[in-house]
All heavy atoms as a GROMACS GRO file, in nm:
protein
  609
    1MET      N    1  -0.787  -0.895   0.581
    1MET     CA    2  -0.710  -0.924   0.465
    1MET      C    3  -0.663  -1.071   0.480
    1MET      O    4  -0.599  -1.103   0.575
    1MET     CB    5  -0.586  -0.831   0.459
    1MET     CG    6  -0.515  -0.832   0.336
    1MET     SD    7  -0.372  -0.722   0.319
    1MET     CE    8  -0.380  -0.593   0.438
    2LYS      N    9  -0.706  -1.155   0.386
    2LYS     CA   10  -0.660  -1.291   0.389
    2LYS      C   11  -0.524  -1.308   0.329
    2LYS      O   12  -0.439  -1.379   0.384
    2LYS     CB   13  -0.758  -1.381   0.310
    2LYS     CG   14  -0.880  -1.421   0.384
    2LYS     CD   15  -0.958  -1.529   0.304
    2LYS     CE   16  -1.079  -1.568   0.386
    2LYS     NZ   17  -1.150  -1.673   0.316
    3THR      N   18  -0.499  -1.246   0.216
    3THR     CA   19  -0.368  -1.253   0.153
    3THR      C   20  -0.311  -1.113   0.142
    3THR      O   21  -0.373  -1.023   0.083
    3THR     CB   22  -0.375  -1.316   0.012
    3THR    OG1   23  -0.436  -1.437   0.020
    3THR    CG2   24  -0.240  -1.328  -0.054
    4GLY      N   25  -0.197  -1.093   0.205
    4GLY     CA   26  -0.133  -0.960   0.204
    4GLY      C   27   0.015  -0.979   0.165
    4GLY      O   28   0.067  -1.091   0.174
    5MET      N   29   0.074  -0.874   0.125
    5MET     CA   30   0.212  -0.876   0.084
    5MET      C   31   0.286  -0.758   0.144
    5MET      O   32   0.234  -0.645   0.137
    5MET     CB   33   0.222  -0.874  -0.070
    5MET     CG   34   0.360  -0.879  -0.123
    5MET     SD   35   0.362  -0.858  -0.305
    5MET     CE   36   0.335  -0.685  -0.320
    6LEU      N   37   0.403  -0.783   0.201
    6LEU     CA   38   0.484  -0.676   0.254
    6LEU      C   39   0.578  -0.632   0.143
    6LEU      O   40   0.650  -0.714   0.082
    6LEU     CB   41   0.563  -0.721   0.373
    6LEU     CG   42   0.644  -0.615   0.450
    6LEU    CD1   43   0.549  -0.507   0.505
    6LEU    CD2   44   0.725  -0.678   0.559
    7TRP      N   45   0.578  -0.505   0.115
    7TRP     CA   46   0.657  -0.447   0.003
    7TRP      C   47   0.755  -0.343   0.062
    7TRP      O   48   0.705  -0.254   0.132
    7TRP     CB   49   0.565  -0.385  -0.101
    7TRP     CG   50   0.630  -0.326  -0.217
    7TRP    CD1   51   0.660  -0.193  -0.233
    7TRP    CD2   52   0.668  -0.387  -0.339
    7TRP    NE1   53   0.712  -0.172  -0.358
    7TRP    CE2   54   0.719  -0.292  -0.425
    7TRP    CE3   55   0.661  -0.522  -0.382
    7TRP    CZ2   56   0.766  -0.325  -0.554
    7TRP    CZ3   57   0.709  -0.552  -0.510
    7TRP    CH2   58   0.760  -0.448  -0.592
    8TYR      N   59   0.883  -0.354   0.032
    8TYR     CA   60   0.979  -0.254   0.074
    8TYR      C   61   1.016  -0.163  -0.042
    8TYR      O   62   1.052  -0.212  -0.152
    8TYR     CB   63   1.104  -0.323   0.130
    8TYR     CG   64   1.214  -0.228   0.169
    8TYR    CD1   65   1.203  -0.152   0.283
    8TYR    CD2   66   1.330  -0.215   0.099
    8TYR    CE1   67   1.299  -0.064   0.321
    8TYR    CE2   68   1.428  -0.129   0.135
    8TYR     CZ   69   1.415  -0.054   0.245
    8TYR     OH   70   1.515   0.034   0.286
    9ASP      N   71   1.010  -0.034  -0.026
    9ASP     CA   72   1.043   0.062  -0.129
    9ASP      C   73   1.102   0.188  -0.066
    9ASP      O   74   1.025   0.271  -0.008
    9ASP     CB   75   0.924   0.094  -0.216
    9ASP     CG   76   0.952   0.171  -0.344
    9ASP    OD1   77   1.058   0.235  -0.348
    9ASP    OD2   78   0.877   0.160  -0.440
   10ASN      N   79   1.230   0.199  -0.074
   10ASN     CA   80   1.294   0.321  -0.012
   10ASN      C   81   1.343   0.422  -0.115
   10ASN      O   82   1.434   0.501  -0.090
   10ASN     CB   83   1.406   0.280   0.081
   10ASN     CG   84   1.524   0.222   0.008
   10ASN    OD1   85   1.516   0.183  -0.109
   10ASN    ND2   86   1.642   0.216   0.071
   11ASP      N   87   1.286   0.419  -0.237
   11ASP     CA   88   1.323   0.506  -0.343
   11ASP      C   89   1.285   0.652  -0.304
   11ASP      O   90   1.167   0.687  -0.302
   11ASP     CB   91   1.260   0.467  -0.472
   11ASP     CG   92   1.293   0.553  -0.591
   11ASP    OD1   93   1.379   0.647  -0.575
   11ASP    OD2   94   1.238   0.534  -0.702
   12PRO      N   95   1.384   0.737  -0.278
   12PRO     CA   96   1.351   0.874  -0.238
   12PRO      C   97   1.292   0.958  -0.347
   12PRO      O   98   1.236   1.070  -0.318
   12PRO     CB   99   1.483   0.932  -0.182
   12PRO     CG  100   1.588   0.853  -0.259
   12PRO     CD  101   1.530   0.718  -0.282
   13LYS      N  102   1.307   0.920  -0.471
   13LYS     CA  103   1.258   0.994  -0.587
   13LYS      C  104   1.115   0.968  -0.623
   13LYS      O  105   1.052   1.037  -0.701
   13LYS     CB  106   1.346   0.970  -0.709
   13LYS     CG  107   1.489   1.013  -0.687
   13LYS     CD  108   1.571   0.982  -0.811
   13LYS     CE  109   1.719   1.022  -0.785
   13LYS     NZ  110   1.805   0.983  -0.893
   14SER      N  111   1.058   0.862  -0.563
   14SER     CA  112   0.917   0.822  -0.590
   14SER      C  113   0.826   0.874  -0.482
   14SER      O  114   0.859   0.865  -0.362
   14SER     CB  115   0.905   0.672  -0.604
   14SER     OG  116   0.985   0.628  -0.716
   15ASP      N  117   0.707   0.914  -0.523
   15ASP     CA  118   0.604   0.954  -0.423
   15ASP      C  119   0.523   0.830  -0.380
   15ASP      O  120   0.538   0.722  -0.443
   15ASP     CB  121   0.513   1.063  -0.481
   15ASP     CG  122   0.441   1.025  -0.604
   15ASP    OD1  123   0.456   0.911  -0.652
   15ASP    OD2  124   0.360   1.102  -0.654
   16LEU      N  125   0.444   0.844  -0.281
   16LEU     CA  126   0.369   0.730  -0.229
   16LEU      C  127   0.277   0.663  -0.331
   16LEU      O  128   0.277   0.541  -0.345
   16LEU     CB  129   0.293   0.768  -0.101
   16LEU     CG  130   0.223   0.654  -0.027
   16LEU    CD1  131   0.319   0.547   0.012
   16LEU    CD2  132   0.144   0.710   0.094
   17PRO      N  133   0.200   0.738  -0.411
   17PRO     CA  134   0.115   0.676  -0.509
   17PRO      C  135   0.191   0.591  -0.611
   17PRO      O  136   0.148   0.485  -0.652
   17PRO     CB  137   0.043   0.794  -0.579
   17PRO     CG  138   0.039   0.897  -0.478
   17PRO     CD  139   0.170   0.886  -0.399
   18THR      N  140   0.312   0.635  -0.648
   18THR     CA  141   0.395   0.556  -0.736
   18THR      C  142   0.442   0.427  -0.671
   18THR      O  143   0.438   0.319  -0.736
   18THR     CB  144   0.517   0.640  -0.784
   18THR    OG1  145   0.471   0.758  -0.846
   18THR    CG2  146   0.605   0.562  -0.880
   19LYS      N  147   0.478   0.434  -0.548
   19LYS     CA  148   0.524   0.317  -0.470
   19LYS      C  149   0.407   0.213  -0.463
   19LYS      O  150   0.428   0.095  -0.478
   19LYS     CB  151   0.574   0.355  -0.336
   19LYS     CG  152   0.702   0.437  -0.341
   19LYS     CD  153   0.748   0.475  -0.204
   19LYS     CE  154   0.874   0.556  -0.210
   19LYS     NZ  155   0.933   0.587  -0.080
   20ILE      N  156   0.288   0.264  -0.432
   20ILE     CA  157   0.174   0.183  -0.418
   20ILE      C  158   0.140   0.119  -0.552
   20ILE      O  159   0.107   0.000  -0.560
   20ILE     CB  160   0.055   0.262  -0.361
   20ILE    CG1  161   0.081   0.295  -0.216
   20ILE    CG2  162  -0.075   0.181  -0.375
   20ILE    CD1  163  -0.021   0.386  -0.151
   21ALA      N  164   0.151   0.194  -0.664
   21ALA     CA  165   0.121   0.139  -0.792
   21ALA      C  166   0.215   0.025  -0.831
   21ALA      O  167   0.178  -0.079  -0.884
   21ALA     CB  168   0.126   0.248  -0.900
   22ARG      N  169   0.346   0.040  -0.797
   22ARG     CA  170   0.442  -0.066  -0.822
   22ARG      C  171   0.409  -0.190  -0.747
   22ARG      O  172   0.416  -0.304  -0.796
   22ARG     CB  173   0.583  -0.016  -0.791
   22ARG     CG  174   0.644   0.071  -0.895
   22ARG     CD  175   0.788   0.088  -0.880
   22ARG     NE  176   0.827   0.161  -0.760
   22ARG     CZ  177   0.895   0.272  -0.754
   22ARG    NH1  178   0.941   0.327  -0.869
   22ARG    NH2  179   0.921   0.332  -0.644
   23ALA      N  180   0.376  -0.172  -0.616
   23ALA     CA  181   0.349  -0.284  -0.528
   23ALA      C  182   0.222  -0.353  -0.574
   23ALA      O  183   0.211  -0.476  -0.581
   23ALA     CB  184   0.333  -0.238  -0.385
   24ALA      N  185   0.121  -0.273  -0.616
   24ALA     CA  186  -0.008  -0.331  -0.662
   24ALA      C  187   0.011  -0.410  -0.792
   24ALA      O  188  -0.051  -0.517  -0.806
   24ALA     CB  189  -0.111  -0.216  -0.681
   25ALA      N  190   0.090  -0.362  -0.884
   25ALA     CA  191   0.115  -0.435  -1.009
   25ALA      C  192   0.180  -0.567  -0.979
   25ALA      O  193   0.145  -0.672  -1.035
   25ALA     CB  194   0.202  -0.349  -1.104
   26TYR      N  195   0.278  -0.566  -0.891
   26TYR     CA  196   0.346  -0.696  -0.854
   26TYR      C  197   0.251  -0.790  -0.784
   26TYR      O  198   0.245  -0.910  -0.810
   26TYR     CB  199   0.466  -0.667  -0.766
   26TYR     CG  200   0.541  -0.793  -0.730
   26TYR    CD1  201   0.636  -0.848  -0.820
   26TYR    CD2  202   0.522  -0.859  -0.612
   26TYR    CE1  203   0.707  -0.961  -0.792
   26TYR    CE2  204   0.588  -0.973  -0.580
   26TYR     CZ  205   0.680  -1.028  -0.671
   26TYR     OH  206   0.748  -1.140  -0.638
   27TYR      N  207   0.174  -0.734  -0.689
   27TYR     CA  208   0.074  -0.816  -0.617
   27TYR      C  209  -0.023  -0.882  -0.716
   27TYR      O  210  -0.052  -1.001  -0.701
   27TYR     CB  211   0.000  -0.727  -0.517
   27TYR     CG  212  -0.110  -0.798  -0.437
   27TYR    CD1  213  -0.075  -0.852  -0.309
   27TYR    CD2  214  -0.235  -0.818  -0.483
   27TYR    CE1  215  -0.172  -0.916  -0.235
   27TYR    CE2  216  -0.331  -0.883  -0.406
   27TYR     CZ  217  -0.299  -0.935  -0.285
   27TYR     OH  218  -0.392  -0.997  -0.209
   28GLU      N  219  -0.070  -0.805  -0.812
   28GLU     CA  220  -0.166  -0.862  -0.906
   28GLU      C  221  -0.107  -0.973  -0.992
   28GLU      O  222  -0.167  -1.077  -1.014
   28GLU     CB  223  -0.222  -0.750  -0.997
   28GLU     CG  224  -0.334  -0.793  -1.087
   28GLU     CD  225  -0.396  -0.684  -1.166
   28GLU    OE1  226  -0.362  -0.564  -1.142
   28GLU    OE2  227  -0.481  -0.712  -1.251
   29ARG      N  228   0.024  -0.955  -1.034
   29ARG     CA  229   0.089  -1.058  -1.110
   29ARG      C  230   0.110  -1.183  -1.025
   29ARG      O  231   0.090  -1.295  -1.072
   29ARG     CB  232   0.224  -1.010  -1.160
   29ARG     CG  233   0.219  -0.920  -1.283
   29ARG     CD  234   0.354  -0.896  -1.347
   29ARG     NE  235   0.458  -0.853  -1.252
   29ARG     CZ  236   0.491  -0.731  -1.216
   29ARG    NH1  237   0.418  -0.629  -1.267
   29ARG    NH2  238   0.589  -0.705  -1.131
   30LYS      N  239   0.148  -1.167  -0.902
   30LYS     CA  240   0.188  -1.279  -0.816
   30LYS      C  241   0.063  -1.352  -0.765
   30LYS      O  242   0.061  -1.474  -0.767
   30LYS     CB  243   0.266  -1.228  -0.696
   30LYS     CG  244   0.305  -1.337  -0.599
   30LYS     CD  245   0.400  -1.290  -0.495
   30LYS     CE  246   0.431  -1.398  -0.398
   30LYS     NZ  247   0.572  -1.438  -0.401
   31TYR      N  248  -0.043  -1.282  -0.727
   31TYR     CA  249  -0.162  -1.352  -0.664
   31TYR      C  250  -0.283  -1.357  -0.751
   31TYR      O  251  -0.380  -1.426  -0.721
   31TYR     CB  252  -0.198  -1.281  -0.534
   31TYR     CG  253  -0.090  -1.284  -0.430
   31TYR    CD1  254  -0.011  -1.172  -0.403
   31TYR    CD2  255  -0.057  -1.401  -0.360
   31TYR    CE1  256   0.090  -1.178  -0.310
   31TYR    CE2  257   0.042  -1.407  -0.267
   31TYR     CZ  258   0.117  -1.293  -0.243
   31TYR     OH  259   0.216  -1.301  -0.150
   32GLY      N  260  -0.282  -1.287  -0.864
   32GLY     CA  261  -0.398  -1.292  -0.958
   32GLY      C  262  -0.517  -1.214  -0.908
   32GLY      O  263  -0.624  -1.228  -0.967
   33ASN      N  264  -0.501  -1.135  -0.804
   33ASN     CA  265  -0.610  -1.052  -0.751
   33ASN      C  266  -0.567  -0.904  -0.752
   33ASN      O  267  -0.448  -0.878  -0.741
   33ASN     CB  268  -0.644  -1.089  -0.606
   33ASN     CG  269  -0.700  -1.228  -0.594
   33ASN    OD1  270  -0.771  -1.271  -0.684
   33ASN    ND2  271  -0.667  -1.299  -0.488
   34ILE      N  272  -0.663  -0.819  -0.759
   34ILE     CA  273  -0.634  -0.676  -0.754
   34ILE      C  274  -0.640  -0.629  -0.608
   34ILE      O  275  -0.745  -0.647  -0.544
   34ILE     CB  276  -0.735  -0.596  -0.841
   34ILE    CG1  277  -0.722  -0.645  -0.989
   34ILE    CG2  278  -0.710  -0.446  -0.832
   34ILE    CD1  279  -0.829  -0.588  -1.078
   35PRO      N  280  -0.538  -0.571  -0.555
   35PRO     CA  281  -0.541  -0.521  -0.415
   35PRO      C  282  -0.629  -0.398  -0.406
   35PRO      O  283  -0.648  -0.322  -0.505
   35PRO     CB  284  -0.399  -0.486  -0.389
   35PRO     CG  285  -0.334  -0.455  -0.518
   35PRO     CD  286  -0.406  -0.540  -0.616
   36ASN      N  287  -0.691  -0.382  -0.286
   36ASN     CA  288  -0.774  -0.262  -0.269
   36ASN      C  289  -0.746  -0.192  -0.138
   36ASN      O  290  -0.819  -0.097  -0.099
   36ASN     CB  291  -0.923  -0.296  -0.282
   36ASN     CG  292  -0.966  -0.405  -0.181
   36ASN    OD1  293  -0.894  -0.438  -0.090
   36ASN    ND2  294  -1.087  -0.455  -0.198
   37ILE      N  295  -0.651  -0.238  -0.059
   37ILE     CA  296  -0.612  -0.173   0.066
   37ILE      C  297  -0.460  -0.180   0.087
   37ILE      O  298  -0.394  -0.274   0.048
   37ILE     CB  299  -0.687  -0.237   0.184
   37ILE    CG1  300  -0.673  -0.152   0.310
   37ILE    CG2  301  -0.642  -0.380   0.205
   37ILE    CD1  302  -0.772  -0.181   0.416
   38CYS      N  303  -0.409  -0.069   0.141
   38CYS     CA  304  -0.265  -0.067   0.166
   38CYS      C  305  -0.238   0.007   0.301
   38CYS      O  306  -0.290   0.119   0.323
   38CYS     CB  307  -0.195   0.010   0.051
   38CYS     SG  308  -0.018   0.022   0.072
   39PHE      N  309  -0.165  -0.060   0.390
   39PHE     CA  310  -0.132   0.001   0.519
   39PHE      C  311   0.012   0.056   0.507
   39PHE      O  312   0.103  -0.013   0.455
   39PHE     CB  313  -0.140  -0.104   0.626
   39PHE     CG  314  -0.280  -0.152   0.657
   39PHE    CD1  315  -0.329  -0.267   0.592
   39PHE    CD2  316  -0.361  -0.081   0.741
   39PHE    CE1  317  -0.458  -0.307   0.616
   39PHE    CE2  318  -0.488  -0.126   0.768
   39PHE     CZ  319  -0.537  -0.240   0.706
   40VAL      N  320   0.032   0.176   0.554
   40VAL     CA  321   0.166   0.238   0.552
   40VAL      C  322   0.190   0.302   0.688
   40VAL      O  323   0.100   0.332   0.765
   40VAL     CB  324   0.175   0.346   0.446
   40VAL    CG1  325   0.159   0.290   0.305
   40VAL    CG2  326   0.083   0.464   0.467
   41HIS      N  327   0.319   0.323   0.719
   41HIS     CA  328   0.356   0.390   0.846
   41HIS      C  329   0.304   0.533   0.839
   41HIS      O  330   0.312   0.597   0.727
   41HIS     CB  331   0.510   0.390   0.862
   41HIS     CG  332   0.550   0.437   1.000
   41HIS    ND1  333   0.573   0.569   1.027
   41HIS    CD2  334   0.565   0.369   1.112
   41HIS    CE1  335   0.609   0.582   1.155
   41HIS    NE2  336   0.603   0.463   1.209
   42PRO      N  337   0.250   0.588   0.948
   42PRO     CA  338   0.196   0.728   0.942
   42PRO      C  339   0.293   0.834   0.892
   42PRO      O  340   0.255   0.932   0.832
   42PRO     CB  341   0.153   0.752   1.091
   42PRO     CG  342   0.133   0.618   1.145
   42PRO     CD  343   0.229   0.528   1.072
   43SER      N  344   0.424   0.810   0.915
   43SER     CA  345   0.521   0.907   0.867
   43SER      C  346   0.527   0.920   0.716
   43SER      O  347   0.584   1.016   0.662
   43SER     CB  348   0.661   0.875   0.922
   43SER     OG  349   0.710   0.750   0.865
   44MET      N  350   0.476   0.823   0.642
   44MET     CA  351   0.476   0.822   0.500
   44MET      C  352   0.362   0.904   0.441
   44MET      O  353   0.359   0.932   0.322
   44MET     CB  354   0.474   0.680   0.445
   44MET     CG  355   0.598   0.601   0.481
   44MET     SD  356   0.583   0.430   0.430
   44MET     CE  357   0.590   0.446   0.248
   45LEU      N  358   0.265   0.942   0.526
   45LEU     CA  359   0.149   1.021   0.482
   45LEU      C  360   0.169   1.163   0.518
   45LEU      O  361   0.202   1.198   0.633
   45LEU     CB  362   0.024   0.968   0.549
   45LEU     CG  363  -0.024   0.829   0.506
   45LEU    CD1  364  -0.142   0.785   0.595
   45LEU    CD2  365  -0.064   0.825   0.361
   46ALA      N  366   0.149   1.249   0.420
   46ALA     CA  367   0.150   1.395   0.448
   46ALA      C  368   0.018   1.430   0.519
   46ALA      O  369  -0.085   1.356   0.501
   46ALA     CB  370   0.161   1.474   0.318
   47PRO      N  371   0.016   1.531   0.602
   47PRO     CA  372  -0.108   1.567   0.677
   47PRO      C  373  -0.229   1.584   0.584
   47PRO      O  374  -0.343   1.552   0.622
   47PRO     CB  375  -0.072   1.698   0.748
   47PRO     CG  376   0.076   1.695   0.757
   47PRO     CD  377   0.125   1.622   0.637
   48SER      N  378  -0.211   1.636   0.466
   48SER     CA  379  -0.325   1.661   0.382
   48SER      C  380  -0.333   1.560   0.262
   48SER      O  381  -0.393   1.587   0.163
   48SER     CB  382  -0.318   1.802   0.321
   48SER     OG  383  -0.202   1.817   0.248
   49SER      N  384  -0.263   1.445   0.284
   49SER     CA  385  -0.260   1.350   0.171
   49SER      C  386  -0.395   1.275   0.155
   49SER      O  387  -0.472   1.268   0.246
   49SER     CB  388  -0.146   1.252   0.194
   49SER     OG  389  -0.173   1.169   0.303
   50ALA      N  390  -0.411   1.220   0.038
   50ALA     CA  391  -0.531   1.144   0.003
   50ALA      C  392  -0.534   1.015   0.078
   50ALA      O  393  -0.433   0.959   0.116
   50ALA     CB  394  -0.537   1.125  -0.145
   51THR      N  395  -0.653   0.960   0.100
   51THR     CA  396  -0.670   0.835   0.163
   51THR      C  397  -0.693   0.722   0.062
   51THR      O  398  -0.722   0.610   0.098
   51THR     CB  399  -0.785   0.836   0.261
   51THR    OG1  400  -0.906   0.872   0.192
   51THR    CG2  401  -0.761   0.931   0.377
   52ARG      N  402  -0.674   0.758  -0.068
   52ARG     CA  403  -0.690   0.662  -0.174
   52ARG      C  404  -0.581   0.688  -0.278
   52ARG      O  405  -0.539   0.801  -0.301
   52ARG     CB  406  -0.826   0.671  -0.241
   52ARG     CG  407  -0.944   0.640  -0.152
   52ARG     CD  408  -1.066   0.620  -0.225
   52ARG     NE  409  -1.086   0.484  -0.284
   52ARG     CZ  410  -1.107   0.372  -0.223
   52ARG    NH1  411  -1.118   0.376  -0.089
   52ARG    NH2  412  -1.125   0.259  -0.283
   53SER      N  413  -0.536   0.581  -0.344
   53SER     CA  414  -0.450   0.589  -0.458
   53SER      C  415  -0.512   0.505  -0.564
   53SER      O  416  -0.505   0.383  -0.561
   53SER     CB  417  -0.312   0.538  -0.419
   53SER     OG  418  -0.224   0.538  -0.532
   54GLY      N  419  -0.583   0.571  -0.658
   54GLY     CA  420  -0.660   0.494  -0.753
   54GLY      C  421  -0.777   0.427  -0.681
   54GLY      O  422  -0.856   0.490  -0.609
   55LYS      N  423  -0.785   0.296  -0.692
   55LYS     CA  424  -0.890   0.221  -0.619
   55LYS      C  425  -0.843   0.159  -0.494
   55LYS      O  426  -0.912   0.083  -0.430
   55LYS     CB  427  -0.941   0.109  -0.717
   55LYS     CG  428  -1.011   0.166  -0.841
   55LYS     CD  429  -1.065   0.057  -0.923
   55LYS     CE  430  -1.142   0.117  -1.044
   55LYS     NZ  431  -1.202   0.011  -1.126
   56ILE      N  432  -0.722   0.197  -0.450
   56ILE     CA  433  -0.660   0.135  -0.331
   56ILE      C  434  -0.676   0.233  -0.213
   56ILE      O  435  -0.635   0.345  -0.220
   56ILE     CB  436  -0.515   0.101  -0.353
   56ILE    CG1  437  -0.502  -0.001  -0.468
   56ILE    CG2  438  -0.451   0.047  -0.226
   56ILE    CD1  439  -0.361  -0.032  -0.507
   57GLU      N  440  -0.740   0.185  -0.107
   57GLU     CA  441  -0.754   0.265   0.015
   57GLU      C  442  -0.617   0.262   0.092
   57GLU      O  443  -0.563   0.159   0.107
   57GLU     CB  444  -0.866   0.204   0.101
   57GLU     CG  445  -0.891   0.278   0.227
   57GLU     CD  446  -0.998   0.214   0.316
   57GLU    OE1  447  -1.057   0.110   0.274
   57GLU    OE2  448  -1.018   0.264   0.426
   58ILE      N  449  -0.578   0.378   0.137
   58ILE     CA  450  -0.454   0.389   0.215
   58ILE      C  451  -0.489   0.417   0.360
   58ILE      O  452  -0.568   0.510   0.390
   58ILE     CB  453  -0.367   0.506   0.162
   58ILE    CG1  454  -0.341   0.490   0.014
   58ILE    CG2  455  -0.242   0.518   0.242
   58ILE    CD1  456  -0.273   0.613  -0.049
   59ARG      N  457  -0.433   0.335   0.450
   59ARG     CA  458  -0.456   0.353   0.592
   59ARG      C  459  -0.326   0.353   0.665
   59ARG      O  460  -0.233   0.278   0.636
   59ARG     CB  461  -0.540   0.232   0.647
   59ARG     CG  462  -0.681   0.229   0.600
   59ARG     CD  463  -0.756   0.124   0.681
   59ARG     NE  464  -0.887   0.101   0.626
   59ARG     CZ  465  -0.965   0.003   0.666
   59ARG    NH1  466  -0.927  -0.076   0.763
   59ARG    NH2  467  -1.087  -0.014   0.614
   60PRO      N  468  -0.314   0.444   0.764
   60PRO     CA  469  -0.190   0.447   0.842
   60PRO      C  470  -0.191   0.335   0.945
   60PRO      O  471  -0.300   0.299   1.000
   60PRO     CB  472  -0.198   0.583   0.911
   60PRO     CG  473  -0.343   0.615   0.915
   60PRO     CD  474  -0.403   0.553   0.798
   61SER      N  475  -0.073   0.282   0.979
   61SER     CA  476  -0.055   0.184   1.079
   61SER      C  477   0.083   0.190   1.137
   61SER      O  478   0.180   0.179   1.055
   61SER     CB  479  -0.080   0.041   1.021
   61SER     OG  480  -0.054  -0.055   1.123
   62ARG      N  481   0.094   0.203   1.264
   62ARG     CA  482   0.224   0.207   1.334
   62ARG      C  483   0.291   0.074   1.330
   62ARG      O  484   0.413   0.059   1.356
   62ARG     CB  485   0.218   0.259   1.471
   62ARG     CG  486   0.173   0.406   1.475
   62ARG     CD  487   0.222   0.474   1.599
   62ARG     NE  488   0.188   0.615   1.602
   62ARG     CZ  489   0.263   0.709   1.542
   62ARG    NH1  490   0.370   0.681   1.477
   62ARG    NH2  491   0.220   0.836   1.547
   63GLN      N  492   0.216  -0.032   1.299
   63GLN     CA  493   0.274  -0.171   1.296
   63GLN      C  494   0.359  -0.195   1.169
   63GLN      O  495   0.435  -0.286   1.160
   63GLN     CB  496   0.163  -0.271   1.303
   63GLN     CG  497   0.096  -0.268   1.438
   63GLN     CD  498  -0.017  -0.371   1.446
   63GLN    OE1  499  -0.070  -0.418   1.345
   63GLN    NE2  500  -0.055  -0.409   1.568
   64VAL      N  501   0.339  -0.103   1.067
   64VAL     CA  502   0.418  -0.116   0.945
   64VAL      C  503   0.537  -0.021   0.957
   64VAL      O  504   0.521   0.091   0.993
   64VAL     CB  505   0.328  -0.076   0.821
   64VAL    CG1  506   0.407  -0.081   0.693
   64VAL    CG2  507   0.206  -0.163   0.817
   65LEU      N  508   0.656  -0.075   0.930
   65LEU     CA  509   0.774   0.008   0.934
   65LEU      C  510   0.782   0.111   0.823
   65LEU      O  511   0.723   0.094   0.718
   65LEU     CB  512   0.900  -0.083   0.924
   65LEU     CG  513   0.920  -0.178   1.038
   65LEU    CD1  514   1.035  -0.275   1.001
   65LEU    CD2  515   0.949  -0.108   1.166
   66PRO      N  516   0.854   0.225   0.844
   66PRO     CA  517   0.869   0.324   0.735
   66PRO      C  518   0.929   0.256   0.613
   66PRO      O  519   1.013   0.165   0.622
   66PRO     CB  520   0.965   0.425   0.799
   66PRO     CG  521   0.940   0.416   0.948
   66PRO     CD  522   0.914   0.269   0.971
   67ASN      N  523   0.892   0.304   0.497
   67ASN     CA  524   0.938   0.255   0.367
   67ASN      C  525   0.883   0.117   0.332
   67ASN      O  526   0.927   0.056   0.238
   67ASN     CB  527   1.090   0.254   0.356
   67ASN     CG  528   1.148   0.393   0.364
   67ASN    OD1  529   1.094   0.487   0.306
   67ASN    ND2  530   1.259   0.407   0.435
   68HIS      N  531   0.787   0.070   0.408
   68HIS     CA  532   0.720  -0.058   0.382
   68HIS      C  533   0.575  -0.037   0.352
   68HIS      O  534   0.515   0.056   0.404
   68HIS     CB  535   0.732  -0.153   0.504
   68HIS     CG  536   0.871  -0.207   0.528
   68HIS    ND1  537   0.972  -0.132   0.579
   68HIS    CD2  538   0.923  -0.329   0.500
   68HIS    CE1  539   1.083  -0.202   0.589
   68HIS    NE2  540   1.056  -0.325   0.541
   69LEU      N  541   0.517  -0.121   0.270
   69LEU     CA  542   0.378  -0.117   0.239
   69LEU      C  543   0.321  -0.254   0.266
   69LEU      O  544   0.378  -0.354   0.228
   69LEU     CB  545   0.350  -0.083   0.093
   69LEU     CG  546   0.423   0.038   0.034
   69LEU    CD1  547   0.409   0.037  -0.117
   69LEU    CD2  548   0.364   0.163   0.089
   70TRP      N  549   0.208  -0.263   0.335
   70TRP     CA  550   0.138  -0.389   0.357
   70TRP      C  551   0.012  -0.381   0.268
   70TRP      O  552  -0.082  -0.308   0.296
   70TRP     CB  553   0.101  -0.404   0.503
   70TRP     CG  554   0.031  -0.539   0.532
   70TRP    CD1  555  -0.098  -0.554   0.563
   70TRP    CD2  556   0.092  -0.668   0.531
   70TRP    NE1  557  -0.124  -0.686   0.586
   70TRP    CE2  558  -0.011  -0.757   0.563
   70TRP    CE3  559   0.216  -0.715   0.501
   70TRP    CZ2  560   0.011  -0.896   0.571
   70TRP    CZ3  561   0.240  -0.853   0.510
   70TRP    CH2  562   0.136  -0.938   0.542
   71ILE      N  563   0.014  -0.454   0.155
   71ILE     CA  564  -0.086  -0.435   0.052
   71ILE      C  565  -0.158  -0.572   0.030
   71ILE      O  566  -0.098  -0.676   0.048
   71ILE     CB  567  -0.021  -0.386  -0.077
   71ILE    CG1  568  -0.127  -0.342  -0.178
   71ILE    CG2  569   0.072  -0.487  -0.139
   71ILE    CD1  570  -0.074  -0.254  -0.291
   72GLY      N  571  -0.289  -0.558   0.005
   72GLY     CA  572  -0.371  -0.677  -0.015
   72GLY      C  573  -0.510  -0.645  -0.050
   72GLY      O  574  -0.544  -0.534  -0.086
   73ALA      N  575  -0.596  -0.746  -0.040
   73ALA     CA  576  -0.739  -0.732  -0.069
   73ALA      C  577  -0.813  -0.740   0.059
   73ALA      O  578  -0.805  -0.834   0.136
   73ALA     CB  579  -0.780  -0.843  -0.163
   74HIS      N  580  -0.894  -0.631   0.083
   74HIS     CA  581  -0.978  -0.622   0.206
   74HIS      C  582  -1.091  -0.720   0.188
   74HIS      O  583  -1.155  -0.732   0.086
   74HIS     CB  584  -1.028  -0.479   0.215
   74HIS     CG  585  -1.098  -0.450   0.344
   74HIS    ND1  586  -1.221  -0.505   0.374
   74HIS    CD2  587  -1.060  -0.381   0.451
   74HIS    CE1  588  -1.256  -0.461   0.492
   74HIS    NE2  589  -1.162  -0.389   0.544
   75GLU      N  590  -1.117  -0.791   0.293
   75GLU     CA  591  -1.230  -0.890   0.296
   75GLU      C  592  -1.362  -0.814   0.312
   75GLU      O  593  -1.377  -0.733   0.397
   75GLU     CB  594  -1.216  -0.986   0.410
   75GLU     CG  595  -1.094  -1.072   0.402
   75GLU     CD  596  -1.074  -1.159   0.526
   75GLU    OE1  597  -1.176  -1.205   0.577
   75GLU    OE2  598  -0.958  -1.173   0.565
   76SER      N  599  -1.456  -0.842   0.221
   76SER     CA  600  -1.590  -0.778   0.237
   76SER      C  601  -1.672  -0.851   0.338
   76SER      O  602  -1.655  -0.968   0.358
   76SER     CB  603  -1.668  -0.780   0.105
   76SER     OG  604  -1.586  -0.801  -0.007
   77ALA      N  605  -1.763  -0.776   0.396
   77ALA     CA  606  -1.849  -0.838   0.497
   77ALA      C  607  -1.952  -0.924   0.431
   77ALA      O  608  -1.996  -0.911   0.326
   77ALA     CB  609  -1.914  -0.730   0.580
   0.00000   0.00000   0.00000
């Protein structure tokens, strides 16, 4: 990821796809690119949760704090 954005969202009433959608909309307005990857703390993922939210791939990472999203555009090979 060349350009990424750290997004904090501790709204207990919103589910993860909603949080990702809000972060993605802001990212697109700010950077002019559509994000396609989002790293979240493993505790934010349910055991049977999806690994995608729309066109955004969701990956767990212990380096991301709970209630934070690291969202951006994955570099293609």
